[in-house]
C-alpha positions as CSV (number, residue, x, y, z in Angstrom):
1,X,20.9,-16.3,14.7
2,X,21.4,-12.5,15.2
3,X,19.5,-10.9,18.0
4,X,16.3,-9.3,16.9
5,X,13.9,-7.0,18.6
6,X,10.7,-5.1,18.1
7,X,10.7,-1.6,19.5
8,X,7.3,-0.2,20.5
9,X,6.3,3.0,18.8
10,X,6.3,5.8,21.3
11,X,5.0,9.3,21.1
12,X,8.3,10.3,19.5
13,X,7.3,8.5,16.3
14,X,4.0,10.4,16.1
15,X,4.9,13.6,14.2
16,X,3.2,16.9,14.8
17,X,0.0,17.5,12.9
18,X,0.5,18.5,9.3
19,X,-1.2,21.8,8.5
20,X,-3.7,21.0,5.7
21,X,-5.8,23.4,3.8
22,X,-9.5,22.8,3.4
23,X,-10.7,20.5,0.6
24,X,-12.4,22.0,-2.5
25,X,-15.7,20.7,-3.9
26,X,-15.2,17.3,-5.4
27,X,-15.8,17.2,-9.1
28,X,-17.3,14.3,-11.0
29,X,-14.4,14.2,-13.5
30,X,-11.2,12.5,-12.9
31,X,-9.4,15.5,-14.3
32,X,-11.0,18.1,-12.1
33,X,-8.7,20.8,-11.0
34,X,-10.3,23.0,-8.4
35,X,-8.6,26.3,-7.7
36,X,-7.1,26.6,-11.2
37,X,-5.9,29.9,-12.7
38,X,-6.7,30.4,-16.4
39,X,-3.1,31.6,-17.2
40,X,-1.4,28.7,-15.6
41,X,0.4,25.8,-17.2
42,X,-0.9,22.3,-16.5
43,X,0.8,19.3,-14.9
44,X,-1.0,16.1,-14.2
45,X,-0.5,13.5,-11.5
46,X,-1.8,10.2,-12.6
47,X,-3.3,7.4,-10.6
48,X,-3.1,3.7,-11.6
49,X,-5.2,1.6,-9.3
50,X,-8.2,-0.8,-9.4
51,X,-11.2,1.5,-9.7
52,X,-13.6,-1.3,-10.5
53,X,-13.8,-5.0,-9.5
54,X,-13.1,-6.8,-6.3
55,X,-10.4,-4.4,-5.1
56,X,-12.1,-1.2,-6.0
57,X,-12.6,-0.2,-2.4
58,X,-8.9,0.1,-1.9
59,X,-8.3,1.7,-5.3
60,X,-10.9,4.3,-4.9
61,X,-9.5,5.2,-1.5
62,X,-6.2,5.8,-3.2
63,X,-7.7,7.9,-6.0
64,X,-9.7,10.1,-3.7
65,X,-6.8,10.8,-1.5
66,X,-4.6,11.9,-4.4
67,X,-7.5,14.0,-5.6
68,X,-7.6,15.7,-2.2
69,X,-3.9,16.4,-2.2
70,X,-4.1,18.0,-5.7
71,X,-7.1,20.2,-4.8
72,X,-5.3,21.5,-1.7
73,X,-2.1,22.2,-3.7
74,X,-4.1,24.2,-6.2
75,X,-6.0,26.2,-3.5
76,X,-2.7,27.0,-1.8
77,X,-1.0,27.9,-5.1
78,X,1.8,25.5,-4.0
79,X,3.4,25.6,-7.4
80,X,3.2,29.2,-8.8
81,X,2.2,29.4,-12.4
82,X,1.0,25.8,-12.5
83,X,-2.3,24.1,-12.1
84,X,-2.3,20.4,-11.1
85,X,-4.9,17.9,-12.5
86,X,-5.8,14.4,-11.6
87,X,-5.6,11.7,-14.4
88,X,-6.9,8.5,-13.0
89,X,-6.8,5.2,-14.8
90,X,-8.4,1.9,-13.8
91,X,-6.0,-1.1,-13.8
92,X,-8.7,-3.6,-12.7
93,X,-5.9,-5.2,-10.6
94,X,-4.6,-6.8,-13.8
95,X,-1.0,-6.5,-15.1
96,X,-2.0,-6.2,-18.8
97,X,-4.6,-3.5,-18.0
98,X,-2.2,-1.7,-15.8
99,X,0.4,-1.7,-18.6
100,X,-2.1,-0.1,-21.0
101,X,-3.0,2.5,-18.4
102,X,0.7,3.4,-18.0
103,X,1.1,3.6,-21.7
104,X,-1.8,6.0,-21.9
105,X,-0.5,8.2,-19.2
106,X,3.1,8.2,-20.6
107,X,1.8,9.5,-23.9
108,X,0.2,12.5,-22.2
109,X,2.8,15.2,-22.2
110,X,1.2,16.9,-19.2
111,X,1.7,13.9,-16.9
112,X,4.6,14.6,-14.5
113,X,4.2,11.8,-12.0
114,X,2.0,8.8,-11.1
115,X,0.7,7.4,-7.8
116,X,0.2,3.7,-8.0
117,X,-0.1,0.8,-8.1
118,X,-2.0,-1.1,-5.5
119,X,-0.9,-4.6,-6.6
120,X,2.8,-5.6,-6.8
121,X,2.0,-7.8,-9.8
122,X,0.6,-4.9,-11.7
123,X,3.5,-2.7,-10.7
124,X,5.9,-5.1,-12.5
125,X,4.1,-4.3,-15.8
126,X,3.8,-0.6,-15.1
127,X,7.4,0.1,-14.0
128,X,9.2,-0.4,-17.3
129,X,6.6,1.8,-19.2
130,X,6.9,4.7,-16.8
131,X,10.6,4.3,-16.5
132,X,11.1,4.6,-20.3
133,X,9.0,7.8,-20.2
134,X,11.0,9.1,-17.3
135,X,7.9,9.5,-15.2
136,X,8.1,9.4,-11.4
137,X,6.0,6.6,-9.9
138,X,5.2,6.4,-6.2
139,X,3.3,3.5,-4.8
140,X,1.3,3.7,-1.5
141,X,0.7,0.0,-1.4
142,X,3.3,-2.2,-3.3
143,X,5.1,-4.3,-0.7
144,X,7.1,-6.8,-2.8
145,X,10.8,-6.0,-2.1
146,X,11.9,-6.9,-5.7
147,X,10.2,-3.8,-7.1
148,X,12.9,-1.6,-5.5
149,X,15.8,-4.0,-4.9
150,X,15.7,-6.4,-7.8
151,X,15.2,-10.1,-8.0
152,X,18.2,-10.8,-5.8
153,X,17.0,-8.4,-3.0
154,X,17.9,-10.8,-0.2
155,X,21.5,-11.3,-1.2
156,X,22.5,-8.6,-3.7
157,X,20.0,-5.7,-3.7
158,X,20.2,-3.4,-6.7
159,X,17.9,-0.7,-7.8
160,X,16.4,-1.4,-11.2
161,X,14.1,1.6,-11.8
162,X,15.4,5.0,-10.5
163,X,11.9,6.5,-11.1
164,X,10.2,4.2,-8.7
165,X,9.5,5.0,-5.0
166,X,7.0,3.9,-2.3
167,X,5.6,5.3,0.9
168,X,4.8,1.9,2.4
169,X,7.2,-0.6,3.8
170,X,8.0,-4.0,2.2
171,X,7.2,-7.6,2.8
172,X,10.8,-8.2,3.9
173,X,9.6,-6.4,7.0
174,X,5.9,-7.2,7.0
175,X,6.3,-11.0,6.8
176,X,8.8,-11.2,9.7
177,X,6.7,-8.7,11.7
178,X,3.7,-11.1,11.4
179,X,5.9,-14.1,12.3
180,X,7.1,-12.5,15.5
181,X,3.6,-11.6,16.5
182,X,2.3,-15.1,16.1
183,X,5.3,-16.8,17.7
184,X,6.3,-14.3,20.4
185,X,3.0,-12.5,21.4
186,X,0.3,-15.1,20.4
187,X,2.4,-18.0,21.4
188,X,1.5,-20.0,18.3
189,X,4.3,-22.5,17.4
190,X,2.7,-24.4,14.5
191,X,1.3,-22.7,11.4
192,X,0.1,-23.7,7.9
193,X,0.7,-21.3,5.0
194,X,-1.4,-20.7,1.9
195,X,-0.7,-18.3,-1.0
196,X,-2.4,-17.4,-4.2
197,X,0.6,-17.8,-6.5
198,X,0.8,-14.1,-7.2
199,X,3.8,-11.8,-6.7
200,X,2.5,-10.3,-3.5
201,X,1.1,-13.5,-1.9
202,X,4.2,-15.6,-2.6
203,X,6.6,-13.0,-1.5
204,X,4.7,-12.4,1.8
205,X,4.5,-16.0,2.7
206,X,8.2,-16.6,1.9
207,X,9.3,-13.7,4.1
208,X,7.0,-14.9,6.9
209,X,8.2,-18.5,6.6
210,X,11.9,-17.7,6.8
211,X,11.4,-15.6,10.0
212,X,9.0,-18.0,11.6
213,X,11.4,-20.9,11.2
214,X,14.3,-18.8,12.6
215,X,12.2,-18.2,15.7
216,X,11.7,-21.9,16.2
217,X,8.2,-22.2,14.7
218,X,7.1,-25.1,12.6
219,X,5.3,-24.9,9.2
220,X,3.1,-28.0,9.3
221,X,1.7,-27.4,5.7
222,X,2.5,-25.1,2.8
223,X,-0.3,-25.0,0.2
224,X,-1.2,-22.9,-2.8
225,X,-4.5,-21.9,-4.4
226,X,-5.2,-20.6,-7.9
227,X,-6.0,-16.9,-8.3
228,X,-9.5,-17.6,-9.6
229,X,-10.5,-20.3,-7.1
230,X,-13.6,-19.8,-4.9
231,X,-13.9,-23.3,-3.4
232,X,-11.1,-24.4,-1.1
233,X,-12.3,-27.8,0.2
234,X,-9.3,-29.7,-1.3
235,X,-6.7,-27.4,0.3
236,X,-8.5,-27.2,3.6
237,X,-8.7,-31.0,3.7
238,X,-4.9,-31.2,3.3
239,X,-4.3,-28.7,6.1
240,X,-6.8,-29.8,8.7
241,X,-5.1,-33.1,9.6
242,X,-1.8,-31.3,10.3
243,X,-3.5,-29.6,13.2
244,X,-2.1,-26.1,12.8
245,X,-2.8,-23.4,15.4
246,X,-3.2,-20.7,12.8
247,X,-3.2,-20.3,9.0
248,X,-1.0,-17.6,7.4
249,X,-2.4,-16.5,4.2
250,X,-0.6,-14.7,1.3
251,X,-3.1,-12.9,-0.9
252,X,-5.9,-10.4,-0.8
253,X,-9.3,-10.1,0.8
254,X,-11.6,-11.3,-2.1
255,X,-10.2,-14.8,-1.7
256,X,-9.0,-14.6,1.9
257,X,-12.5,-13.9,3.3
258,X,-14.2,-16.9,1.7
259,X,-11.2,-19.1,2.6
260,X,-11.5,-18.1,6.3
261,X,-15.2,-18.8,6.2
262,X,-14.9,-22.2,4.5
263,X,-12.0,-23.4,6.7
264,X,-14.0,-22.7,9.8
265,X,-17.2,-24.3,8.4
266,X,-15.0,-27.4,7.8
267,X,-14.0,-27.5,11.4
268,X,-10.6,-25.8,11.1
269,X,-11.4,-23.3,13.9
270,X,-8.1,-21.4,14.1
271,X,-7.2,-17.8,13.2
272,X,-6.4,-16.8,9.7
273,X,-3.7,-14.2,9.5
274,X,-2.7,-12.2,6.4
275,X,-0.9,-9.0,5.4
276,X,-2.2,-5.6,4.3
277,X,-4.0,-7.2,1.4
278,X,-6.7,-8.5,3.7
279,X,-6.8,-5.4,6.0
280,X,-10.1,-4.0,4.8
281,X,-13.7,-3.9,6.0
282,X,-14.5,-5.9,2.9
283,X,-12.6,-8.9,4.3
284,X,-14.9,-9.0,7.3
285,X,-18.0,-8.9,5.2
286,X,-16.7,-11.8,3.1
287,X,-15.4,-13.9,6.0
288,X,-18.7,-13.5,7.9
289,X,-19.5,-14.0,11.5
290,X,-16.6,-16.4,12.1
291,X,-14.1,-13.8,11.2
292,X,-13.6,-12.8,14.9
293,X,-10.1,-13.7,16.0
294,X,-8.6,-13.4,12.5
295,X,-5.5,-11.2,12.2
296,X,-3.8,-8.9,9.7
297,X,-0.7,-6.7,9.5
298,X,-0.7,-3.4,7.7
299,X,1.8,-0.7,7.1
300,X,2.2,2.1,9.6
301,X,0.2,3.0,12.6
302,X,-3.7,3.3,12.5
303,X,-4.4,6.5,10.6
304,X,-7.1,7.6,12.9
305,X,-4.8,7.5,15.9
306,X,-2.1,9.7,14.5
307,X,-2.0,13.4,15.5
308,X,-0.3,14.0,12.2
309,X,-3.4,12.6,10.3
310,X,-6.1,14.5,12.1
311,X,-6.4,17.2,9.5
312,X,-6.2,14.7,6.6
313,X,-9.1,12.7,8.1
314,X,-11.2,15.8,8.6
315,X,-10.5,17.1,5.1
316,X,-11.3,13.8,3.5
317,X,-14.5,13.4,5.4
318,X,-15.5,16.9,4.4
319,X,-14.6,16.3,0.8
320,X,-17.7,14.6,-0.3
321,X,-16.1,11.4,-1.3
322,X,-18.5,8.4,-1.5
323,X,-15.9,5.9,-0.4
324,X,-13.7,5.7,2.7
325,X,-9.9,6.3,2.4
326,X,-9.4,2.6,3.4
327,X,-6.0,1.1,4.2
328,X,-3.9,3.1,1.8
329,X,-5.5,6.5,1.6
330,X,-3.1,8.2,4.0
331,X,-0.1,6.6,2.1
332,X,-1.6,7.7,-1.2
333,X,-2.0,11.3,0.1
334,X,1.7,11.3,1.2
335,X,2.7,9.8,-2.1
336,X,0.9,12.6,-4.0
337,X,2.4,15.2,-1.8
338,X,5.9,13.7,-2.3
339,X,5.4,14.2,-6.0
340,X,4.1,17.7,-5.4
341,X,7.2,18.5,-3.3
342,X,9.4,17.3,-6.1
343,X,7.4,19.3,-8.7
344,X,7.9,22.5,-6.7
345,X,11.6,22.1,-7.7
346,X,11.3,20.6,-11.1
347,X,8.6,22.9,-12.5
348,X,10.1,26.1,-11.1
349,X,11.8,27.0,-14.4
350,X,10.2,24.4,-16.8
351,X,8.3,25.1,-19.9
352,X,6.3,21.9,-19.8
353,X,5.6,19.0,-17.5
354,X,7.2,16.7,-20.0
355,X,10.4,18.7,-20.0
356,X,10.6,18.4,-16.2
357,X,10.2,14.6,-15.9
358,X,13.8,13.8,-15.3
359,X,14.2,16.7,-13.0
360,X,11.2,15.5,-11.0
361,X,12.9,12.0,-10.6
362,X,16.1,13.8,-9.5
363,X,14.2,15.9,-7.0
364,X,12.3,12.9,-5.5
365,X,15.4,11.4,-4.0
366,X,15.8,14.5,-1.9
367,X,12.1,14.8,-0.8
368,X,11.7,14.8,3.0
369,X,8.7,16.2,4.9
370,X,6.4,15.5,7.8
371,X,3.5,13.7,6.3
372,X,0.2,12.2,7.4
373,X,1.8,8.8,8.1
374,X,4.9,10.3,9.7
375,X,8.3,11.3,8.2
376,X,8.2,10.9,4.4
377,X,11.7,10.2,3.0
378,X,13.3,7.6,0.7
379,X,16.4,5.5,0.9
380,X,18.9,4.7,-1.9
381,X,16.5,2.1,-3.3
382,X,13.4,4.4,-3.3
383,X,12.0,2.6,-0.2
384,X,10.4,4.5,2.6
385,X,12.6,5.0,5.6
386,X,9.7,4.2,7.9
387,X,9.4,0.6,9.2
388,X,6.3,1.0,11.4
389,X,3.6,-1.7,11.2
390,X,0.5,-2.6,13.1
391,X,-1.1,-6.0,13.8
392,X,-4.9,-5.9,13.8
393,X,-7.5,-8.4,15.0
394,X,-11.2,-8.8,14.1
395,X,-13.3,-8.2,17.2
396,X,-17.1,-7.8,17.2
397,X,-17.1,-7.5,13.4
398,X,-14.5,-4.7,13.3
399,X,-10.7,-4.5,13.0
400,X,-9.0,-3.5,16.2
401,X,-5.4,-2.5,16.5
402,X,-3.5,-4.9,18.7
403,X,0.2,-3.9,18.4
404,X,2.0,-1.1,16.7
405,X,5.7,-1.2,16.5
406,X,8.8,-0.2,14.5
407,X,10.6,-3.2,13.1
408,X,14.3,-3.6,13.7
409,X,16.3,-6.4,12.1
């Protein structure tokens, strides 16, 4: 097997603080455009994310962060002659609802770009719609590698949607990162895996399993649950006799939290580890008092520790938002600003946002700037060039960063 290493993130990876303008007063409307000029043309940046339902905490953090970026751009008159507006749509974390949201945004001639989605399974339905309309799509949260590199990403990567980009890293990196943490740092050699049969959960567990086995670890059980299950006795009863030292979970916090609680109530007192889909305060609420010791990986370094994110955090907190920016707020803010950077080029001589759509896609591939999360740039597939991740652990009812590193294959 090739030699692999994890390189600790040093101060050199923490970029200088990004100068951010103050946030305008937050409006109640999703299309609020503070700082607008009456003679300006209008371009909209859409958001497709779960704004209701179990994953609303994450989706609202995304929406609010895009809102902040738009308001700051208007106040700074970043694109002369143009006013940006927010057009937010609720996908309810459902592929069919997400497709309808994308169709609605694509039919709006003022929409120039879209930030979203949260869920990889929803992205699969949204991608073809926005691609047909030549609308740039930048996800702050999709981690399934097939979205940028096709179904054969592991052996023959090929970009399928030239309009699609993301500011977060992929499960091809996140899964192995978790495997190395459990095997090398935690010293856990026997693990059971569980996934929820969705695109994200399956892909994450597959990537974890491949790396864990390469390291010499043993998968003592590999089980699945249905996406709408809420009782897990049957699966837990299969796993428990195998005596795993940890359970690696592919899925999101609405199910992962109760799964952790139920497996410990059944006497399987080992850590549950998941990916960025469980890295939320909501997971700890659902998992309850026995969540201490559970683990999660998430993209990038902790936002509140980055000098580059200080101004974003201050502006967000001053913005009057009712919800926290959560795991993906900083990535959504950088996604919105990557679109805004492209629009500075594409709208410069455009008569309408619709006429500038292809030019916006062309400009996106050349976007590069120092963002909240670090250097924002995209490779030939539309993936972020950043491969920094963090392992978190629950301690005293809160997530605590345990290890931040840049992944090297």
